[in-house]
N, C-alpha and C positions, 0 to 999 in steps of 0.2 A: 287558538290555530295550529299550533303544532305544538309536537312533544319529542323535545329527547331523550334516549337512555344513556349514561356512562360506559362505560368496559365494565363487563361486568367477571370480569377474570379475576382470579386470584389470584396474589402477587403482579397485577400488569405490568405495575410501578417497577420493577427490581426485574423486568427480564431482557435481553440485550436481541436486537437483531443480527442474525449471519447468514449472510452468503450458502448456497449452493454447493460453491464448490468444497474449500479449502477449511470451510466453521469458521474460520477468524469473525472476530468483531467488526458490524460494523457504526453501533453503537452503541456502542455502554449509555445511555441513556434509561427513559425509558421509552418504549415505543407508543405509538402514537392510540388518542382515546380514541376506539370507538363510536360510532355514532352510530343511535337508529333513529328511523324516520318515523314514528306509528301510525300517522299522519300523511293525508295532501304534503307534499313537498310543495310551493311557491315557484318554483325555478321550473319545472314540470309544466305548469298548465300553462306557463305566460302566453298571451296574445300568438308572439307568435308560433311556437309550434301547435297550432288550435285547432285540429281540425273545419274549415267551414264548407257546410255542407251546399256544394252551388250547384247553378243550371248547366249540364253542359252546355263549350259554346257553340255557333249552327257552324258548318258547314262554307262558309263562304266568309267567318271569320280565324275558321281556322285555318284556308286556303287563303290570306290575308300574312296570317302571321306567319306562316311558318312557310311562302312564299314569300317573305321578305327575308329572312335567316336563310335561305337556301338562293339567295341571288343576290345576298351580302355578307355574307360567312365565310369570311377570305383570310387565312392566316394563321390553320391550324385551328386544334383542340382551343386551345386557353382563352381569342376571339370567337369564333364559335361560343365558348360558356359564356360568354360577359356578354356577348347579341341573342345572346336566347335567355339570362336571368335580365336583362333590359325590356323584353320582350312579353315575356308570362311570366313574369314578377311582377315588374315594376309597372311595364305600358298598360298589358291586359287585367293582372290580377287574377290572371288562374292558377296561381298555386302560389304559397305564402314565401319567405326564404330559408327555412328552415326547411323542409320539401326541400324546394331545391337541390339542399345542400345534403340531401341524402340523395337523392336522384343521382348528381355530380360523384356520391361518397360509391355507394353503389355501382356507378357505369365504370369509373372509375379502375375495378380494384376485378370484372371483369372484358375478359379476353374480347382483341375484333374491334374496332375503329367506335374510339372512347362521345367519339360527338352524335353521328351514329346511332347510336346505341339511345343517350340521353335522349337525339328529339323523340327520339320511337317509345322511349318511358313516357318521355311528357307529352307528347300524341294520346300515350296506352287512358295513364293520369286526368286527362282533363276530357277527355272523348270517347273511351273507350277502342276499339276497334277499328270506328269509321275516325278519331283522331289518329290512332297509329296507323293506319297508309295513306290516309296526308301526308302525316308529319314527315312520314319516309319517302315518299313519293315527291317528294317537293325542296326535299332533303338533299335529295342525288340526282332532282333532275335539270337543277338550270347550271349546277357540273358539266352536266354531260355532256350540255344541248352545246353549251361553250368547247368543249371543247371533238364533239363531232363537228360541232363548224370549224373550225381550227384543222380541222383533221379536209374534211373533202375543202376547203379552199386550201394547203398543201398538195392535196392531188390535183388543182387546176389552175396551180403558179406555177408548180415544182422543178416542169419538164421545161421550161423559159430559162433566158438573161435571168431573168427574178429570180427567178425563184433560186441559180448558181449563187444570187448576190442576197438573199438572204439567210442561206447555206454558212456565205464567206461570213456575215454579221453576225449572228449567231456562232461560228466558231470561235468568236473572234471575245464574244460575249462569257462564252459557257467556259472559255480556258483564262 
């Protein structure tokens, strides 16, 4: 199934490993044996990492999934990552765990809002441009609607005695 070759360097057992700064030896023992894999390694072909060709989800499925994430996705990037994984990987099976982890890693190193990038990336992976548009819109719109309602309510009530009481209560909560 798999054929491995040992290290073919001359005198590999007598060499020492050295640091890059002062050339002091780190280990006086032999270097670890270098292995070359000549055939397909079973670890890389495990079912977790295998790409499965699936039919793209319908618009209705995308709206339900990303609408749920947008409405329930509070708690910062860690909470949103867990919710996205539960919806996209565990419940719907649109991505496998390995692909999701790769996307999580990619979005972590990119500048900008990580959770938004992750939702957009997942939308693109499962349904192309249609999925990207739906995922991005439904990830942002529920939170934006909540802020808009709060601002409109504040504008209506801020001028009277109720508004002054709310400000005093918030002042105590903030301090």
